[in-house]
N, CA, C and O atoms as a Tripos MOL2 file, in Angstrom:
@<TRIPOS>MOLECULE
protein
  244   243    61     0     0
PROTEIN
NO_CHARGES

@<TRIPOS>ATOM
      1 N         108.3490   97.4600  105.4120 N.3       1 MET1
      2 CA        107.1510   97.6660  104.6410 C.3       1 MET1
      3 C         106.0130   98.0150  105.6100 C.2       1 MET1
      4 O         105.9180   97.4910  106.7200 O.2       1 MET1
      5 N         105.1350   98.9500  105.1170 N.am      2 TRP2
      6 CA        104.0720   99.4440  105.9310 C.3       2 TRP2
      7 C         102.7330   99.3810  105.1820 C.2       2 TRP2
      8 O         102.6860   99.4000  103.9520 O.2       2 TRP2
      9 N         101.6500   99.3060  105.9620 N.am      3 CYS3
     10 CA        100.3460   99.2760  105.3260 C.3       3 CYS3
     11 C          99.3690  100.0580  106.2270 C.2       3 CYS3
     12 O          99.6600  100.3340  107.3900 O.2       3 CYS3
     13 N          98.2130  100.4010  105.6600 N.am      4 VAL4
     14 CA         97.1540  101.1380  106.3390 C.3       4 VAL4
     15 C          96.0340  100.1160  106.6830 C.2       4 VAL4
     16 O          95.5670   99.3920  105.8030 O.2       4 VAL4
     17 N          95.6210  100.0680  107.9360 N.am      5 ILE5
     18 CA         94.5350   99.2340  108.3410 C.3       5 ILE5
     19 C          93.4140  100.0900  108.8960 C.2       5 ILE5
     20 O          93.6580  101.1970  109.3750 O.2       5 ILE5
     21 N          92.2100   99.6000  108.8380 N.am      6 TRP6
     22 CA         91.0350  100.3190  109.3870 C.3       6 TRP6
     23 C          90.1220   99.3650  110.0990 C.2       6 TRP6
     24 O          90.1030   98.1590  109.8530 O.2       6 TRP6
     25 N          89.3320   99.9830  111.0310 N.am      7 LYS7
     26 CA         88.4430   99.1520  111.8570 C.3       7 LYS7
     27 C          87.1000   99.1200  111.2060 C.2       7 LYS7
     28 O          86.4940  100.1520  110.9140 O.2       7 LYS7
     29 N          86.6330   97.8820  110.9780 N.am      8 LYS8
     30 CA         85.3020   97.6780  110.3810 C.3       8 LYS8
     31 C          84.7220   96.4980  111.1000 C.2       8 LYS8
     32 O          85.3000   95.4110  111.1100 O.2       8 LYS8
     33 N          83.5580   96.7160  111.7140 N.am      9 ASP9
     34 CA         82.8370   95.6850  112.4780 C.3       9 ASP9
     35 C          83.7510   95.1090  113.5650 C.2       9 ASP9
     36 O          83.8280   93.8920  113.7360 O.2       9 ASP9
     37 N          84.4380   95.9830  114.2920 N.am     10 ASN10
     38 CA         85.3640   95.5780  115.4220 C.3      10 ASN10
     39 C          86.5210   94.7500  114.9950 C.2      10 ASN10
     40 O          87.1440   94.1070  115.8410 O.2      10 ASN10
     41 N          86.8560   94.7210  113.7200 N.am     11 ILE11
     42 CA         88.0060   93.9580  113.2380 C.3      11 ILE11
     43 C          88.8740   94.9420  112.4050 C.2      11 ILE11
     44 O          88.3560   95.7010  111.5850 O.2      11 ILE11
     45 N          90.1900   94.9070  112.6360 N.am     12 TYR12
     46 CA         91.0980   95.7250  111.8190 C.3      12 TYR12
     47 C          91.5240   94.9140  110.5680 C.2      12 TYR12
     48 O          92.0140   93.7910  110.6770 O.2      12 TYR12
     49 N          91.3190   95.5240  109.3740 N.am     13 GLN13
     50 CA         91.6760   94.9330  108.1110 C.3      13 GLN13
     51 C          92.4990   95.8600  107.2820 C.2      13 GLN13
     52 O          92.5040   97.0660  107.5290 O.2      13 GLN13
     53 N          93.1880   95.3470  106.3170 N.am     14 ILE14
     54 CA         93.9390   96.1790  105.4040 C.3      14 ILE14
     55 C          92.9550   97.0460  104.5510 C.2      14 ILE14
     56 O          91.9960   96.5280  103.9790 O.2      14 ILE14
     57 N          93.2160   98.3370  104.4890 N.am     15 PHE15
     58 CA         92.3660   99.3040  103.7980 C.3      15 PHE15
     59 C          92.5820   99.2650  102.3610 C.2      15 PHE15
     60 O          91.6160   99.3730  101.6050 O.2      15 PHE15
     61 N          93.8120   99.1150  101.9000 N.am     16 THR16
     62 CA         94.1640   99.1350  100.4620 C.3      16 THR16
     63 C          95.2410   98.1090  100.1900 C.2      16 THR16
     64 O          95.9560   97.6870  101.0990 O.2      16 THR16
     65 N          95.3550   97.7080   98.9310 N.am     17 ASN17
     66 CA         96.3820   96.7330   98.5930 C.3      17 ASN17
     67 C          97.7480   97.3290   98.3860 C.2      17 ASN17
     68 O          98.6710   96.6160   97.9930 O.2      17 ASN17
     69 N          97.9150   98.6460   98.6420 N.am     18 ILE18
     70 CA         99.1310   99.2860   98.4750 C.3      18 ILE18
     71 C         100.0720   99.0640   99.6910 C.2      18 ILE18
     72 O          99.6740   99.2740  100.8370 O.2      18 ILE18
     73 N         101.2900   98.6480   99.4240 N.am     19 ILE19
     74 CA        102.2530   98.4720  100.5100 C.3      19 ILE19
     75 C         103.2770   99.5850  100.3420 C.2      19 ILE19
     76 O         103.7600   99.8330   99.2380 O.2      19 ILE19
     77 N         103.5900  100.2260  101.4000 N.am     20 PHE20
     78 CA        104.4780  101.4130  101.4260 C.3      20 PHE20
     79 C         105.8610  101.0790  101.8630 C.2      20 PHE20
     80 O         106.0370  100.2070  102.7130 O.2      20 PHE20
     81 N         106.9090  101.7650  101.2930 N.am     21 GLU21
     82 CA        108.2840  101.5320  101.7430 C.3      21 GLU21
     83 C         108.5840  102.0810  103.1300 C.2      21 GLU21
     84 O         109.3290  101.4910  103.9120 O.2      21 GLU21
     85 N         107.9800  103.2270  103.4060 N.am     22 THR22
     86 CA        108.2440  103.9230  104.7040 C.3      22 THR22
     87 C         106.9660  104.2190  105.4160 C.2      22 THR22
     88 O         105.8930  104.2980  104.8180 O.2      22 THR22
     89 N         107.0980  104.3800  106.7050 N.am     23 GLU23
     90 CA        105.9760  104.7790  107.5570 C.3      23 GLU23
     91 C         105.4690  106.1830  107.1500 C.2      23 GLU23
     92 O         104.2680  106.4510  107.1770 O.2      23 GLU23
     93 N         106.3710  107.0280  106.7890 N.am     24 LYS24
     94 CA        106.0100  108.3970  106.3970 C.3      24 LYS24
     95 C         105.1140  108.4100  105.1500 C.2      24 LYS24
     96 O         104.1640  109.1910  105.0910 O.2      24 LYS24
     97 N         105.3960  107.5670  104.1620 N.am     25 LYS25
     98 CA        104.5820  107.5330  102.9490 C.3      25 LYS25
     99 C         103.2280  106.9240  103.3090 C.2      25 LYS25
    100 O         102.2170  107.3850  102.7780 O.2      25 LYS25
    101 N         103.1500  105.9380  104.1620 N.am     26 ALA26
    102 CA        101.8840  105.4010  104.5680 C.3      26 ALA26
    103 C         101.0320  106.4000  105.2920 C.2      26 ALA26
    104 O          99.8260  106.4730  105.0570 O.2      26 ALA26
    105 N         101.6420  107.1860  106.1850 N.am     27 LEU27
    106 CA        100.9190  108.2110  106.8730 C.3      27 LEU27
    107 C         100.4080  109.3070  105.9610 C.2      27 LEU27
    108 O          99.2930  109.7880  106.1600 O.2      27 LEU27
    109 N         101.1730  109.7170  104.9750 N.am     28 GLU28
    110 CA        100.7340  110.6540  103.9790 C.3      28 GLU28
    111 C          99.5910  110.1620  103.2100 C.2      28 GLU28
    112 O          98.6760  110.9370  102.9320 O.2      28 GLU28
    113 N          99.5680  108.8810  102.8270 N.am     29 PHE29
    114 CA         98.4190  108.2830  102.1100 C.3      29 PHE29
    115 C          97.1910  108.3110  103.0000 C.2      29 PHE29
    116 O          96.1110  108.6950  102.5510 O.2      29 PHE29
    117 N          97.3400  107.9010  104.2790 N.am     30 LYS30
    118 CA         96.2060  107.8460  105.2050 C.3      30 LYS30
    119 C          95.5900  109.2480  105.3440 C.2      30 LYS30
    120 O          94.3690  109.3980  105.2900 O.2      30 LYS30
    121 N          96.4140  110.2450  105.5160 N.am     31 ASP31
    122 CA         95.9830  111.5800  105.7810 C.3      31 ASP31
    123 C          95.2870  112.2180  104.5540 C.2      31 ASP31
    124 O          94.4860  113.1390  104.7120 O.2      31 ASP31
    125 N          95.5850  111.7440  103.3690 N.am     32 LYS32
    126 CA         94.9720  112.2350  102.1700 C.3      32 LYS32
    127 C          93.6000  111.6770  101.8810 C.2      32 LYS32
    128 O          92.8520  112.2540  101.0920 O.2      32 LYS32
    129 N          93.2520  110.5570  102.5090 N.am     33 GLN33
    130 CA         91.9770  109.9010  102.2790 C.3      33 GLN33
    131 C          90.9020  110.6050  103.0980 C.2      33 GLN33
    132 O          90.9360  110.5920  104.3290 O.2      33 GLN33
    133 N          89.9380  111.2270  102.3940 N.am     34 LYS34
    134 CA         88.9070  111.9420  103.0740 C.3      34 LYS34
    135 C          88.0200  111.0130  103.9760 C.2      34 LYS34
    136 O          87.5870  111.4100  105.0570 O.2      34 LYS34
    137 N          87.7890  109.8560  103.5220 N.am     35 SER35
    138 CA         86.9530  108.8990  104.2840 C.3      35 SER35
    139 C          87.5720  108.4580  105.5870 C.2      35 SER35
    140 O          86.8820  107.9640  106.4790 O.2      35 SER35
    141 N          88.9110  108.6420  105.7010 N.am     36 MET36
    142 CA         89.5780  108.1690  106.9070 C.3      36 MET36
    143 C          89.8570  109.2190  107.9240 C.2      36 MET36
    144 O          90.2970  108.9000  109.0280 O.2      36 MET36
    145 N          89.6260  110.4330  107.6090 N.am     37 ARG37
    146 CA         90.0250  111.5160  108.4660 C.3      37 ARG37
    147 C          89.3800  111.4680  109.8420 C.2      37 ARG37
    148 O          90.0690  111.5680  110.8570 O.2      37 ARG37
    149 N          88.0240  111.3100  109.8820 N.am     38 LYS38
    150 CA         87.3670  111.3290  111.1640 C.3      38 LYS38
    151 C          86.4750  110.1440  111.3550 C.2      38 LYS38
    152 O          86.2300  109.7200  112.4850 O.2      38 LYS38
    153 N          85.9750  109.5920  110.2520 N.am     39 LYS39
    154 CA         84.9550  108.5930  110.3170 C.3      39 LYS39
    155 C          85.4410  107.2280  110.8530 C.2      39 LYS39
    156 O          84.7330  106.5600  111.6070 O.2      39 LYS39
    157 N          86.6280  106.8420  110.4600 N.am     40 HIS40
    158 CA         87.1180  105.5110  110.7910 C.3      40 HIS40
    159 C          88.3640  105.5200  111.6460 C.2      40 HIS40
    160 O          89.1940  106.4250  111.5570 O.2      40 HIS40
    161 N          88.4770  104.5480  112.4380 N.am     41 ASP41
    162 CA         89.7430  104.2890  113.2360 C.3      41 ASP41
    163 C          90.7170  103.6020  112.3470 C.2      41 ASP41
    164 O          90.5960  102.4040  112.0900 O.2      41 ASP41
    165 N          91.7120  104.3600  111.8560 N.am     42 CYS42
    166 CA         92.6740  103.7200  110.9460 C.3      42 CYS42
    167 C          94.0860  103.9690  111.5370 C.2      42 CYS42
    168 O          94.3210  104.9140  112.2910 O.2      42 CYS42
    169 N          94.9870  103.0810  111.1540 N.am     43 ARG43
    170 CA         96.3130  103.0730  111.7070 C.3      43 ARG43
    171 C          97.3350  102.6630  110.6110 C.2      43 ARG43
    172 O          97.0000  101.9600  109.6580 O.2      43 ARG43
    173 N          98.5300  103.1060  110.7790 N.am     44 VAL44
    174 CA         99.6250  102.6650  109.9330 C.3      44 VAL44
    175 C         100.4390  101.7220  110.7470 C.2      44 VAL44
    176 O         100.8890  102.0480  111.8450 O.2      44 VAL44
    177 N         100.6380  100.4990  110.1830 N.am     45 VAL45
    178 CA        101.3650   99.4180  110.9290 C.3      45 VAL45
    179 C         102.3520   98.7640  109.9710 C.2      45 VAL45
    180 O         102.2390   98.8900  108.7520 O.2      45 VAL45
    181 N         103.2980   98.0820  110.5360 N.am     46 GLU46
    182 CA        104.1800   97.2640  109.7040 C.3      46 GLU46
    183 C         103.3860   96.1490  109.0550 C.2      46 GLU46
    184 O         102.5420   95.5010  109.6740 O.2      46 GLU46
    185 N         103.6910   95.9520  107.7800 N.am     47 PHE47
    186 CA        102.9740   94.9140  106.9910 C.3      47 PHE47
    187 C         103.0780   93.5290  107.5800 C.2      47 PHE47
    188 O         104.1550   93.0760  107.9670 O.2      47 PHE47
    189 N         101.9450   92.8660  107.6400 N.am     48 ASP48
    190 CA        101.8610   91.4670  108.0800 C.3      48 ASP48
    191 C         100.6300   90.8240  107.3590 C.2      48 ASP48
    192 O          99.5740   91.4480  107.2540 O.2      48 ASP48
    193 N         100.7870   89.6170  106.8880 N.am     49 TYR49
    194 CA         99.6760   88.9520  106.2140 C.3      49 TYR49
    195 C          98.4370   88.7690  107.1000 C.2      49 TYR49
    196 O          97.3380   88.6110  106.5690 O.2      49 TYR49
    197 N          98.5760   88.7840  108.4150 N.am     50 LYS50
    198 CA         97.4290   88.5490  109.2710 C.3      50 LYS50
    199 C          96.3580   89.6880  109.0910 C.2      50 LYS50
    200 O          95.1930   89.4950  109.4390 O.2      50 LYS50
    201 N          96.7480   90.8140  108.5710 N.am     51 TYR51
    202 CA         95.7820   91.9140  108.3910 C.3      51 TYR51
    203 C          94.8300   91.6750  107.2280 C.2      51 TYR51
    204 O          93.8090   92.3560  107.1350 O.2      51 TYR51
    205 N          95.1250   90.7450  106.3460 N.am     52 PHE52
    206 CA         94.1840   90.4520  105.2800 C.3      52 PHE52
    207 C          92.9540   89.7910  105.8100 C.2      52 PHE52
    208 O          91.8540   90.0870  105.3450 O.2      52 PHE52
    209 N          93.0940   88.8830  106.7920 N.am     53 ASP53
    210 CA         91.9260   88.2120  107.3660 C.3      53 ASP53
    211 C          91.2510   89.0130  108.4920 C.2      53 ASP53
    212 O          90.1090   88.7610  108.8750 O.2      53 ASP53
    213 N          92.0230   89.9940  109.0010 N.am     54 GLY54
    214 CA         91.4730   90.8220  110.0660 C.3      54 GLY54
    215 C          91.9610   90.3910  111.4250 C.2      54 GLY54
    216 O          92.1920   89.2050  111.6600 O.2      54 GLY54
    217 N          92.1170   91.3220  112.3000 N.am     55 VAL55
    218 CA         92.5930   91.0220  113.6810 C.3      55 VAL55
    219 C          91.8640   91.8900  114.6930 C.2      55 VAL55
    220 O          91.3150   92.9290  114.3260 O.2      55 VAL55
    221 N          91.8470   91.4960  115.9290 N.am     56 ASN56
    222 CA         91.2890   92.2930  117.0080 C.3      56 ASN56
    223 C          92.3490   93.3340  117.4440 C.2      56 ASN56
    224 O          93.5330   93.1890  117.1410 O.2      56 ASN56
    225 N          91.9200   94.3310  118.1270 N.am     57 GLU57
    226 CA         92.8040   95.3840  118.5550 C.3      57 GLU57
    227 C          93.9860   94.8810  119.3670 C.2      57 GLU57
    228 O          95.0980   95.3880  119.2190 O.2      57 GLU57
    229 N          93.7620   93.9010  120.2140 N.am     58 ASN58
    230 CA         94.8680   93.3870  121.0710 C.3      58 ASN58
    231 C          95.9250   92.5650  120.2810 C.2      58 ASN58
    232 O          96.9780   92.2180  120.8160 O.2      58 ASN58
    233 N          95.6200   92.2700  119.0150 N.am     59 GLU59
    234 CA         96.5540   91.5280  118.1510 C.3      59 GLU59
    235 C          97.4840   92.4210  117.3370 C.2      59 GLU59
    236 O          98.4160   91.9300  116.7010 O.2      59 GLU59
    237 N          97.2350   93.7330  117.3520 N.am     60 ILE60
    238 CA         98.0540   94.6660  116.6250 C.3      60 ILE60
    239 C          99.3530   94.9010  117.3720 C.2      60 ILE60
    240 O          99.3760   95.2020  118.5660 O.2      60 ILE60
    241 N         100.4500   94.7480  116.6090 N.am     61 ASP61
    242 CA        101.8100   94.9240  117.2320 C.3      61 ASP61
    243 C         102.1260   96.3590  117.4850 C.2      61 ASP61
    244 O         103.2030   96.6730  117.9920 O.2      61 ASP61
@<TRIPOS>BOND
     1     1     2 1
     2     2     3 1
     3     3     4 2
     4     3     5 am
     5     5     6 1
     6     6     7 1
     7     7     8 2
     8     7     9 am
     9     9    10 1
    10    10    11 1
    11    11    12 2
    12    11    13 am
    13    13    14 1
    14    14    15 1
    15    15    16 2
    16    15    17 am
    17    17    18 1
    18    18    19 1
    19    19    20 2
    20    19    21 am
    21    21    22 1
    22    22    23 1
    23    23    24 2
    24    23    25 am
    25    25    26 1
    26    26    27 1
    27    27    28 2
    28    27    29 am
    29    29    30 1
    30    30    31 1
    31    31    32 2
    32    31    33 am
    33    33    34 1
    34    34    35 1
    35    35    36 2
    36    35    37 am
    37    37    38 1
    38    38    39 1
    39    39    40 2
    40    39    41 am
    41    41    42 1
    42    42    43 1
    43    43    44 2
    44    43    45 am
    45    45    46 1
    46    46    47 1
    47    47    48 2
    48    47    49 am
    49    49    50 1
    50    50    51 1
    51    51    52 2
    52    51    53 am
    53    53    54 1
    54    54    55 1
    55    55    56 2
    56    55    57 am
    57    57    58 1
    58    58    59 1
    59    59    60 2
    60    59    61 am
    61    61    62 1
    62    62    63 1
    63    63    64 2
    64    63    65 am
    65    65    66 1
    66    66    67 1
    67    67    68 2
    68    67    69 am
    69    69    70 1
    70    70    71 1
    71    71    72 2
    72    71    73 am
    73    73    74 1
    74    74    75 1
    75    75    76 2
    76    75    77 am
    77    77    78 1
    78    78    79 1
    79    79    80 2
    80    79    81 am
    81    81    82 1
    82    82    83 1
    83    83    84 2
    84    83    85 am
    85    85    86 1
    86    86    87 1
    87    87    88 2
    88    87    89 am
    89    89    90 1
    90    90    91 1
    91    91    92 2
    92    91    93 am
    93    93    94 1
    94    94    95 1
    95    95    96 2
    96    95    97 am
    97    97    98 1
    98    98    99 1
    99    99   100 2
   100    99   101 am
   101   101   102 1
   102   102   103 1
   103   103   104 2
   104   103   105 am
   105   105   106 1
   106   106   107 1
   107   107   108 2
   108   107   109 am
   109   109   110 1
   110   110   111 1
   111   111   112 2
   112   111   113 am
   113   113   114 1
   114   114   115 1
   115   115   116 2
   116   115   117 am
   117   117   118 1
   118   118   119 1
   119   119   120 2
   120   119   121 am
   121   121   122 1
   122   122   123 1
   123   123   124 2
   124   123   125 am
   125   125   126 1
   126   126   127 1
   127   127   128 2
   128   127   129 am
   129   129   130 1
   130   130   131 1
   131   131   132 2
   132   131   133 am
   133   133   134 1
   134   134   135 1
   135   135   136 2
   136   135   137 am
   137   137   138 1
   138   138   139 1
   139   139   140 2
   140   139   141 am
   141   141   142 1
   142   142   143 1
   143   143   144 2
   144   143   145 am
   145   145   146 1
   146   146   147 1
   147   147   148 2
   148   147   149 am
   149   149   150 1
   150   150   151 1
   151   151   152 2
   152   151   153 am
   153   153   154 1
   154   154   155 1
   155   155   156 2
   156   155   157 am
   157   157   158 1
   158   158   159 1
   159   159   160 2
   160   159   161 am
   161   161   162 1
   162   162   163 1
   163   163   164 2
   164   163   165 am
   165   165   166 1
   166   166   167 1
   167   167   168 2
   168   167   169 am
   169   169   170 1
   170   170   171 1
   171   171   172 2
   172   171   173 am
   173   173   174 1
   174   174   175 1
   175   175   176 2
   176   175   177 am
   177   177   178 1
   178   178   179 1
   179   179   180 2
   180   179   181 am
   181   181   182 1
   182   182   183 1
   183   183   184 2
   184   183   185 am
   185   185   186 1
   186   186   187 1
   187   187   188 2
   188   187   189 am
   189   189   190 1
   190   190   191 1
   191   191   192 2
   192   191   193 am
   193   193   194 1
   194   194   195 1
   195   195   196 2
   196   195   197 am
   197   197   198 1
   198   198   199 1
   199   199   200 2
   200   199   201 am
   201   201   202 1
   202   202   203 1
   203   203   204 2
   204   203   205 am
   205   205   206 1
   206   206   207 1
   207   207   208 2
   208   207   209 am
   209   209   210 1
   210   210   211 1
   211   211   212 2
   212   211   213 am
   213   213   214 1
   214   214   215 1
   215   215   216 2
   216   215   217 am
   217   217   218 1
   218   218   219 1
   219   219   220 2
   220   219   221 am
   221   221   222 1
   222   222   223 1
   223   223   224 2
   224   223   225 am
   225   225   226 1
   226   226   227 1
   227   227   228 2
   228   227   229 am
   229   229   230 1
   230   230   231 1
   231   231   232 2
   232   231   233 am
   233   233   234 1
   234   234   235 1
   235   235   236 2
   236   235   237 am
   237   237   238 1
   238   238   239 1
   239   239   240 2
   240   239   241 am
   241   241   242 1
   242   242   243 1
   243   243   244 2
@<TRIPOS>SUBSTRUCTURE
     1 MET1         2 RESIDUE 1 A MET
     2 TRP2         6 RESIDUE 1 A TRP
     3 CYS3        10 RESIDUE 1 A CYS
     4 VAL4        14 RESIDUE 1 A VAL
     5 ILE5        18 RESIDUE 1 A ILE
     6 TRP6        22 RESIDUE 1 A TRP
     7 LYS7        26 RESIDUE 1 A LYS
     8 LYS8        30 RESIDUE 1 A LYS
     9 ASP9        34 RESIDUE 1 A ASP
    10 ASN10       38 RESIDUE 1 A ASN
    11 ILE11       42 RESIDUE 1 A ILE
    12 TYR12       46 RESIDUE 1 A TYR
    13 GLN13       50 RESIDUE 1 A GLN
    14 ILE14       54 RESIDUE 1 A ILE
    15 PHE15       58 RESIDUE 1 A PHE
    16 THR16       62 RESIDUE 1 A THR
    17 ASN17       66 RESIDUE 1 A ASN
    18 ILE18       70 RESIDUE 1 A ILE
    19 ILE19       74 RESIDUE 1 A ILE
    20 PHE20       78 RESIDUE 1 A PHE
    21 GLU21       82 RESIDUE 1 A GLU
    22 THR22       86 RESIDUE 1 A THR
    23 GLU23       90 RESIDUE 1 A GLU
    24 LYS24       94 RESIDUE 1 A LYS
    25 LYS25       98 RESIDUE 1 A LYS
    26 ALA26      102 RESIDUE 1 A ALA
    27 LEU27      106 RESIDUE 1 A LEU
    28 GLU28      110 RESIDUE 1 A GLU
    29 PHE29      114 RESIDUE 1 A PHE
    30 LYS30      118 RESIDUE 1 A LYS
    31 ASP31      122 RESIDUE 1 A ASP
    32 LYS32      126 RESIDUE 1 A LYS
    33 GLN33      130 RESIDUE 1 A GLN
    34 LYS34      134 RESIDUE 1 A LYS
    35 SER35      138 RESIDUE 1 A SER
    36 MET36      142 RESIDUE 1 A MET
    37 ARG37      146 RESIDUE 1 A ARG
    38 LYS38      150 RESIDUE 1 A LYS
    39 LYS39      154 RESIDUE 1 A LYS
    40 HIS40      158 RESIDUE 1 A HIS
    41 ASP41      162 RESIDUE 1 A ASP
    42 CYS42      166 RESIDUE 1 A CYS
    43 ARG43      170 RESIDUE 1 A ARG
    44 VAL44      174 RESIDUE 1 A VAL
    45 VAL45      178 RESIDUE 1 A VAL
    46 GLU46      182 RESIDUE 1 A GLU
    47 PHE47      186 RESIDUE 1 A PHE
    48 ASP48      190 RESIDUE 1 A ASP
    49 TYR49      194 RESIDUE 1 A TYR
    50 LYS50      198 RESIDUE 1 A LYS
    51 TYR51      202 RESIDUE 1 A TYR
    52 PHE52      206 RESIDUE 1 A PHE
    53 ASP53      210 RESIDUE 1 A ASP
    54 GLY54      214 RESIDUE 1 A GLY
    55 VAL55      218 RESIDUE 1 A VAL
    56 ASN56      222 RESIDUE 1 A ASN
    57 GLU57      226 RESIDUE 1 A GLU
    58 ASN58      230 RESIDUE 1 A ASN
    59 GLU59      234 RESIDUE 1 A GLU
    60 ILE60      238 RESIDUE 1 A ILE
    61 ASP61      242 RESIDUE 1 A ASP
């Protein structure tokens, strides 16, 4: 399972409550979001509950 996270106030948090089956689908979703193209540092990562509370960059697997 994969999710999209974004950096807000130096913390990476889940961008949306949608969980994706594959990394490819998550990347397609991320690339379609206009607000994420250049403005925000966003990443596709394997789903983990820790992203709901937010993590620092060094905590991302």
